[in-house]
GUVOTI-956362 format. One record per residue: residue number from 1; z, y, x of N, C-alpha, C, CB in turn; residue in three letters. Coordinates in nm, 2 decimals. Last residue first. Glycine has a CB too. Layout:
N
rec num=NUM, n_w=Z, n_v=Y, n_u=X, ca_w=Z, ca_v=Y, ca_u=X, c_w=Z, c_v=Y, c_u=X, cb_w=Z, cb_v=Y, cb_u=X, residu=ALA;
...
This chain:
70
rec num=70, n_w=-1.29, n_v=2.27, n_u=3.07, ca_w=-1.42, ca_v=2.30, ca_u=3.19, c_w=-1.46, c_v=2.36, c_u=3.19, cb_w=-1.50, cb_v=2.26, cb_u=3.24, residu=HIS;
rec num=69, n_w=-1.15, n_v=2.25, n_u=2.83, ca_w=-1.10, ca_v=2.30, ca_u=2.88, c_w=-1.23, c_v=2.29, c_u=2.99, cb_w=-0.96, cb_v=2.26, cb_u=2.89, residu=GLN;
rec num=68, n_w=-1.37, n_v=2.02, n_u=2.63, ca_w=-1.38, ca_v=2.18, ca_u=2.62, c_w=-1.21, c_v=2.24, c_u=2.80, cb_w=-1.31, cb_v=2.22, cb_u=2.36, residu=CYS;
rec num=67, n_w=-1.27, n_v=1.90, n_u=2.70, ca_w=-1.43, ca_v=1.80, ca_u=2.83, c_w=-1.46, c_v=2.02, c_u=2.78, cb_w=-1.63, cb_v=1.57, cb_u=2.71, residu=TYR;
rec num=66, n_w=-1.01, n_v=1.79, n_u=2.59, ca_w=-1.06, ca_v=1.76, ca_u=2.83, c_w=-1.12, c_v=1.85, c_u=2.81, cb_w=-1.18, cb_v=1.60, cb_u=2.94, residu=GLY;
rec num=65, n_w=-1.12, n_v=1.82, n_u=2.39, ca_w=-1.02, ca_v=1.95, ca_u=2.40, c_w=-1.05, c_v=1.95, c_u=2.55, cb_w=-0.84, cb_v=1.94, cb_u=2.34, residu=ARG;
rec num=64, n_w=-1.27, n_v=1.57, n_u=2.29, ca_w=-1.28, ca_v=1.67, ca_u=2.29, c_w=-1.24, c_v=1.76, c_u=2.32, cb_w=-1.30, cb_v=1.68, cb_u=2.24, residu=ASN;
rec num=63, n_w=-0.96, n_v=1.39, n_u=2.33, ca_w=-1.13, ca_v=1.38, ca_u=2.44, c_w=-1.22, c_v=1.47, c_u=2.44, cb_w=-1.23, cb_v=1.25, cb_u=2.42, residu=ILE;
rec num=62, n_w=-0.81, n_v=1.45, n_u=2.16, ca_w=-0.77, ca_v=1.44, ca_u=2.27, c_w=-0.90, c_v=1.48, c_u=2.36, cb_w=-0.70, cb_v=1.32, cb_u=2.29, residu=LYS;
rec num=61, n_w=-1.01, n_v=1.40, n_u=1.90, ca_w=-0.90, ca_v=1.53, ca_u=1.95, c_w=-0.98, c_v=1.49, c_u=2.04, cb_w=-0.71, cb_v=1.54, cb_u=1.97, residu=GLU;
rec num=60, n_w=-1.08, n_v=1.17, n_u=1.96, ca_w=-1.19, ca_v=1.20, ca_u=1.96, c_w=-1.13, c_v=1.36, c_u=1.99, cb_w=-1.28, cb_v=1.16, cb_u=1.83, residu=LYS;
rec num=59, n_w=-0.76, n_v=1.05, n_u=1.96, ca_w=-0.77, ca_v=1.03, ca_u=2.04, c_w=-0.98, c_v=1.12, c_u=2.06, cb_w=-0.71, cb_v=0.87, cb_u=2.05, residu=CYS;
rec num=58, n_w=-0.75, n_v=1.10, n_u=1.70, ca_w=-0.61, ca_v=1.15, ca_u=1.75, c_w=-0.74, c_v=1.10, c_u=1.86, cb_w=-0.41, cb_v=1.08, cb_u=1.73, residu=HIS;
rec num=57, n_w=-0.84, n_v=0.97, n_u=1.53, ca_w=-0.93, ca_v=1.07, ca_u=1.52, c_w=-0.85, c_v=1.11, c_u=1.59, cb_w=-0.99, cb_v=1.13, cb_u=1.42, residu=CYS;
rec num=56, n_w=-0.82, n_v=0.72, n_u=1.62, ca_w=-0.97, ca_v=0.72, ca_u=1.62, c_w=-0.93, c_v=0.89, c_u=1.66, cb_w=-1.07, cb_v=0.67, cb_u=1.44, residu=VAL;
rec num=55, n_w=-0.57, n_v=0.59, n_u=1.48, ca_w=-0.57, ca_v=0.73, ca_u=1.62, c_w=-0.69, c_v=0.72, c_u=1.63, cb_w=-0.48, cb_v=0.72, cb_u=1.79, residu=PHE;
rec num=54, n_w=-0.48, n_v=0.45, n_u=1.21, ca_w=-0.64, ca_v=0.40, ca_u=1.35, c_w=-0.57, c_v=0.46, c_u=1.53, cb_w=-0.87, cb_v=0.56, cb_u=1.30, residu=SER;
rec num=53, n_w=-0.38, n_v=0.53, n_u=1.00, ca_w=-0.34, ca_v=0.49, ca_u=1.07, c_w=-0.39, c_v=0.42, c_u=1.21, cb_w=-0.31, cb_v=0.46, cb_u=1.00, residu=LEU;
rec num=52, n_w=-0.63, n_v=0.55, n_u=0.79, ca_w=-0.59, ca_v=0.35, ca_u=0.87, c_w=-0.46, c_v=0.38, c_u=0.98, cb_w=-0.77, cb_v=0.24, cb_u=1.01, residu=GLU;
rec num=51, n_w=-0.58, n_v=0.84, n_u=0.74, ca_w=-0.50, ca_v=0.67, ca_u=0.62, c_w=-0.54, c_v=0.63, c_u=0.63, cb_w=-0.47, cb_v=0.63, cb_u=0.48, residu=SER;
rec num=50, n_w=-0.50, n_v=0.92, n_u=1.07, ca_w=-0.44, ca_v=0.92, ca_u=0.94, c_w=-0.54, c_v=0.86, c_u=0.79, cb_w=-0.40, cb_v=1.08, cb_u=0.92, residu=ASP;
rec num=49, n_w=-0.31, n_v=1.17, n_u=1.23, ca_w=-0.28, ca_v=1.11, ca_u=1.20, c_w=-0.42, c_v=1.07, c_u=1.09, cb_w=-0.16, cb_v=1.14, cb_u=1.19, residu=PHE;
rec num=48, n_w=-0.27, n_v=1.36, n_u=1.58, ca_w=-0.33, ca_v=1.33, ca_u=1.42, c_w=-0.28, c_v=1.18, c_u=1.36, cb_w=-0.52, cb_v=1.33, cb_u=1.44, residu=VAL;
rec num=47, n_w=0.04, n_v=1.50, n_u=1.70, ca_w=-0.04, ca_v=1.37, ca_u=1.70, c_w=-0.12, c_v=1.38, c_u=1.61, cb_w=0.03, cb_v=1.25, cb_u=1.69, residu=VAL;
rec num=46, n_w=0.13, n_v=1.80, n_u=1.67, ca_w=0.02, ca_v=1.75, ca_u=1.83, c_w=-0.07, c_v=1.63, c_u=1.85, cb_w=0.11, cb_v=1.71, cb_u=1.95, residu=VAL;
rec num=45, n_w=0.27, n_v=1.74, n_u=1.48, ca_w=0.34, ca_v=1.79, ca_u=1.65, c_w=0.23, c_v=1.70, c_u=1.74, cb_w=0.55, cb_v=1.72, cb_u=1.70, residu=LEU;
rec num=44, n_w=0.06, n_v=1.62, n_u=1.25, ca_w=0.23, ca_v=1.69, ca_u=1.36, c_w=0.23, c_v=1.67, c_u=1.41, cb_w=0.36, cb_v=1.69, cb_u=1.38, residu=ASP;
rec num=43, n_w=-0.21, n_v=1.62, n_u=1.06, ca_w=-0.20, ca_v=1.64, ca_u=1.22, c_w=-0.02, c_v=1.71, c_u=1.22, cb_w=-0.35, cb_v=1.77, cb_u=1.30, residu=LYS;
rec num=42, n_w=-0.40, n_v=1.48, n_u=0.91, ca_w=-0.29, ca_v=1.52, ca_u=0.89, c_w=-0.28, c_v=1.53, c_u=1.04, cb_w=-0.18, cb_v=1.44, cb_u=0.80, residu=ILE;
rec num=41, n_w=-0.68, n_v=1.33, n_u=0.65, ca_w=-0.64, ca_v=1.31, ca_u=0.80, c_w=-0.51, c_v=1.46, c_u=0.77, cb_w=-0.80, cb_v=1.34, cb_u=0.95, residu=VAL;
rec num=40, n_w=-0.69, n_v=1.35, n_u=0.48, ca_w=-0.71, ca_v=1.15, ca_u=0.42, c_w=-0.71, c_v=1.16, c_u=0.61, cb_w=-0.94, cb_v=1.05, cb_u=0.29, residu=ASP;
rec num=39, n_w=-0.46, n_v=1.45, n_u=0.17, ca_w=-0.60, ca_v=1.52, ca_u=0.28, c_w=-0.59, c_v=1.29, c_u=0.32, cb_w=-0.52, cb_v=1.72, cb_u=0.49, residu=VAL;
rec num=38, n_w=-0.38, n_v=1.69, n_u=-0.10, ca_w=-0.39, ca_v=1.58, ca_u=-0.06, c_w=-0.49, c_v=1.60, c_u=0.00, cb_w=-0.38, cb_v=1.49, cb_u=-0.13, residu=SER;
rec num=37, n_w=-0.24, n_v=1.99, n_u=-0.27, ca_w=-0.33, ca_v=1.93, ca_u=-0.15, c_w=-0.32, c_v=1.78, c_u=-0.09, cb_w=-0.31, cb_v=2.00, cb_u=-0.03, residu=GLU;
rec num=36, n_w=0.02, n_v=1.93, n_u=-0.44, ca_w=-0.01, ca_v=1.99, ca_u=-0.34, c_w=-0.12, c_v=1.89, c_u=-0.28, cb_w=0.11, cb_v=2.02, cb_u=-0.26, residu=LEU;
rec num=35, n_w=0.04, n_v=2.17, n_u=-0.68, ca_w=0.02, ca_v=2.11, ca_u=-0.70, c_w=0.00, c_v=2.04, c_u=-0.54, cb_w=-0.03, cb_v=2.13, cb_u=-0.80, residu=ILE;
rec num=34, n_w=0.37, n_v=2.41, n_u=-0.81, ca_w=0.19, ca_v=2.38, ca_u=-0.83, c_w=0.18, c_v=2.25, c_u=-0.69, cb_w=0.06, cb_v=2.58, cb_u=-0.79, residu=THR;
rec num=33, n_w=0.60, n_v=2.36, n_u=-0.89, ca_w=0.45, ca_v=2.36, ca_u=-1.04, c_w=0.37, c_v=2.40, c_u=-0.88, cb_w=0.44, cb_v=2.55, cb_u=-1.23, residu=SER;
rec num=32, n_w=0.77, n_v=2.26, n_u=-0.64, ca_w=0.71, ca_v=2.39, ca_u=-0.72, c_w=0.63, c_v=2.49, c_u=-0.85, cb_w=0.67, cb_v=2.40, cb_u=-0.67, residu=SER;
rec num=31, n_w=0.51, n_v=2.12, n_u=-0.52, ca_w=0.57, ca_v=2.16, ca_u=-0.47, c_w=0.57, c_v=2.38, c_u=-0.60, cb_w=0.51, cb_v=2.12, cb_u=-0.28, residu=LEU;
rec num=30, n_w=0.44, n_v=1.78, n_u=-0.63, ca_w=0.36, ca_v=1.96, ca_u=-0.67, c_w=0.52, c_v=2.07, c_u=-0.56, cb_w=0.35, cb_v=2.02, cb_u=-0.98, residu=TYR;
rec num=29, n_w=0.19, n_v=1.52, n_u=-0.66, ca_w=0.31, ca_v=1.64, ca_u=-0.56, c_w=0.28, c_v=1.72, c_u=-0.64, cb_w=0.29, cb_v=1.70, cb_u=-0.39, residu=TYR;
rec num=28, n_w=0.00, n_v=1.32, n_u=-0.80, ca_w=0.07, ca_v=1.40, ca_u=-0.79, c_w=0.23, c_v=1.47, c_u=-0.64, cb_w=0.10, cb_v=1.36, cb_u=-0.91, residu=LYS;
rec num=27, n_w=-0.18, n_v=1.03, n_u=-0.82, ca_w=-0.07, ca_v=1.06, ca_u=-0.85, c_w=-0.04, c_v=1.19, c_u=-0.78, cb_w=0.02, cb_v=0.96, cb_u=-0.83, residu=TYR;
rec num=26, n_w=-0.34, n_v=0.85, n_u=-0.70, ca_w=-0.41, ca_v=0.97, ca_u=-0.86, c_w=-0.34, c_v=1.05, c_u=-0.86, cb_w=-0.42, cb_v=0.94, cb_u=-1.02, residu=GLU;
rec num=25, n_w=-0.28, n_v=0.67, n_u=-0.55, ca_w=-0.38, ca_v=0.79, ca_u=-0.48, c_w=-0.42, c_v=0.98, c_u=-0.59, cb_w=-0.56, cb_v=0.69, cb_u=-0.46, residu=TYR;
rec num=24, n_w=-0.11, n_v=0.49, n_u=-0.47, ca_w=-0.17, ca_v=0.49, ca_u=-0.62, c_w=-0.19, c_v=0.63, c_u=-0.58, cb_w=-0.07, cb_v=0.45, cb_u=-0.77, residu=ASN;
rec num=23, n_w=-0.11, n_v=0.20, n_u=-0.26, ca_w=-0.10, ca_v=0.30, ca_u=-0.30, c_w=-0.18, c_v=0.41, c_u=-0.39, cb_w=-0.08, cb_v=0.32, cb_u=-0.23, residu=VAL;
rec num=22, n_w=-0.21, n_v=-0.09, n_u=-0.11, ca_w=-0.17, ca_v=-0.03, ca_u=-0.28, c_w=-0.10, c_v=0.06, c_u=-0.33, cb_w=-0.12, cb_v=-0.09, cb_u=-0.36, residu=ASP;
rec num=21, n_w=-0.08, n_v=-0.02, n_u=0.20, ca_w=-0.14, ca_v=-0.08, ca_u=0.04, c_w=-0.16, c_v=-0.01, c_u=-0.10, cb_w=-0.04, cb_v=-0.18, cb_u=-0.01, residu=ARG;
rec num=20, n_w=-0.08, n_v=0.28, n_u=0.43, ca_w=0.02, ca_v=0.17, ca_u=0.30, c_w=-0.14, c_v=0.11, c_u=0.24, cb_w=0.14, cb_v=0.31, cb_u=0.12, residu=GLY;
rec num=19, n_w=-0.04, n_v=0.70, n_u=0.37, ca_w=-0.03, ca_v=0.56, ca_u=0.42, c_w=-0.02, c_v=0.45, c_u=0.34, cb_w=0.07, cb_v=0.55, cb_u=0.51, residu=TYR;
rec num=18, n_w=-0.20, n_v=0.94, n_u=0.19, ca_w=-0.10, ca_v=0.83, ca_u=0.18, c_w=-0.11, c_v=0.80, c_u=0.28, cb_w=-0.11, cb_v=0.73, cb_u=0.09, residu=PHE;
rec num=17, n_w=0.02, n_v=1.34, n_u=0.22, ca_w=-0.13, ca_v=1.21, ca_u=0.33, c_w=-0.06, c_v=1.08, c_u=0.26, cb_w=-0.12, cb_v=1.19, cb_u=0.60, residu=ALA;
rec num=16, n_w=-0.03, n_v=1.65, n_u=0.15, ca_w=0.01, ca_v=1.50, ca_u=0.12, c_w=-0.08, c_v=1.40, c_u=0.18, cb_w=-0.01, cb_v=1.48, cb_u=-0.04, residu=ILE;
rec num=15, n_w=0.06, n_v=1.95, n_u=0.25, ca_w=0.00, ca_v=1.89, ca_u=0.29, c_w=0.10, c_v=1.68, c_u=0.16, cb_w=0.01, cb_v=1.95, cb_u=0.49, residu=LYS;
rec num=14, n_w=0.11, n_v=2.27, n_u=0.30, ca_w=0.20, ca_v=2.16, ca_u=0.28, c_w=0.06, c_v=2.13, c_u=0.23, cb_w=0.36, cb_v=2.17, cb_u=0.20, residu=CYS;
rec num=13, n_w=0.07, n_v=2.57, n_u=0.32, ca_w=0.00, ca_v=2.47, ca_u=0.42, c_w=0.07, c_v=2.37, c_u=0.43, cb_w=-0.03, cb_v=2.52, cb_u=0.55, residu=LYS;
rec num=12, n_w=0.09, n_v=2.66, n_u=0.06, ca_w=-0.07, ca_v=2.67, ca_u=0.16, c_w=-0.05, c_v=2.61, c_u=0.28, cb_w=-0.13, cb_v=2.82, cb_u=0.20, residu=ASN;
rec num=11, n_w=0.34, n_v=2.74, n_u=0.05, ca_w=0.34, ca_v=2.57, ca_u=-0.02, c_w=0.13, c_v=2.64, c_u=0.02, cb_w=0.43, cb_v=2.51, cb_u=-0.28, residu=LYS;
rec num=10, n_w=0.59, n_v=2.67, n_u=0.32, ca_w=0.49, ca_v=2.78, ca_u=0.25, c_w=0.40, c_v=2.68, c_u=0.26, cb_w=0.44, cb_v=2.93, cb_u=0.31, residu=ASN;
rec num=9, n_w=1.00, n_v=2.65, n_u=0.24, ca_w=0.82, ca_v=2.58, ca_u=0.30, c_w=0.71, c_v=2.63, c_u=0.25, cb_w=0.79, cb_v=2.41, cb_u=0.27, residu=LEU;
rec num=8, n_w=1.28, n_v=2.77, n_u=0.40, ca_w=1.17, ca_v=2.83, ca_u=0.34, c_w=1.01, c_v=2.70, c_u=0.30, cb_w=1.15, cb_v=2.96, cb_u=0.46, residu=LYS;
rec num=7, n_w=1.54, n_v=2.62, n_u=0.39, ca_w=1.40, ca_v=2.57, ca_u=0.48, c_w=1.37, c_v=2.66, c_u=0.36, cb_w=1.32, cb_v=2.36, cb_u=0.51, residu=VAL;
rec num=6, n_w=1.94, n_v=2.63, n_u=0.40, ca_w=1.79, ca_v=2.60, ca_u=0.35, c_w=1.63, c_v=2.70, c_u=0.45, cb_w=1.80, cb_v=2.66, cb_u=0.16, residu=VAL;
rec num=5, n_w=2.19, n_v=2.49, n_u=0.48, ca_w=2.08, ca_v=2.54, ca_u=0.56, c_w=1.97, c_v=2.54, c_u=0.49, cb_w=2.06, cb_v=2.47, cb_u=0.67, residu=VAL;
rec num=4, n_w=2.54, n_v=2.56, n_u=0.44, ca_w=2.43, ca_v=2.44, ca_u=0.45, c_w=2.24, c_v=2.54, c_u=0.47, cb_w=2.45, cb_v=2.32, cb_u=0.24, residu=GLN;
rec num=3, n_w=2.83, n_v=2.42, n_u=0.60, ca_w=2.71, ca_v=2.52, ca_u=0.60, c_w=2.55, c_v=2.47, c_u=0.55, cb_w=2.70, cb_v=2.58, cb_u=0.74, residu=ARG;
rec num=2, n_w=3.19, n_v=2.46, n_u=0.50, ca_w=3.02, ca_v=2.35, ca_u=0.42, c_w=2.93, c_v=2.43, c_u=0.47, cb_w=2.98, cb_v=2.35, cb_u=0.21, residu=VAL;
rec num=1, n_w=3.45, n_v=2.37, n_u=0.61, ca_w=3.33, ca_v=2.51, ca_u=0.60, c_w=3.22, c_v=2.35, c_u=0.59, cb_w=3.31, cb_v=2.67, cb_u=0.80, residu=MET;
């Protein structure tokens, strides 16, 4: 028996982030005829990734969040 899993994506929450050298930043990605937004920083599973993969943004967020809890 084959079971098919269908995942519905929220187009408004879908973003594109580019990583690596010689990346064509002008390329457009689509989801059902909707152009997806390109971002420099993206958060996924509580980790903040930037286009340089430096994790500076991630560390700053964690530090700021620690200060806000006092």
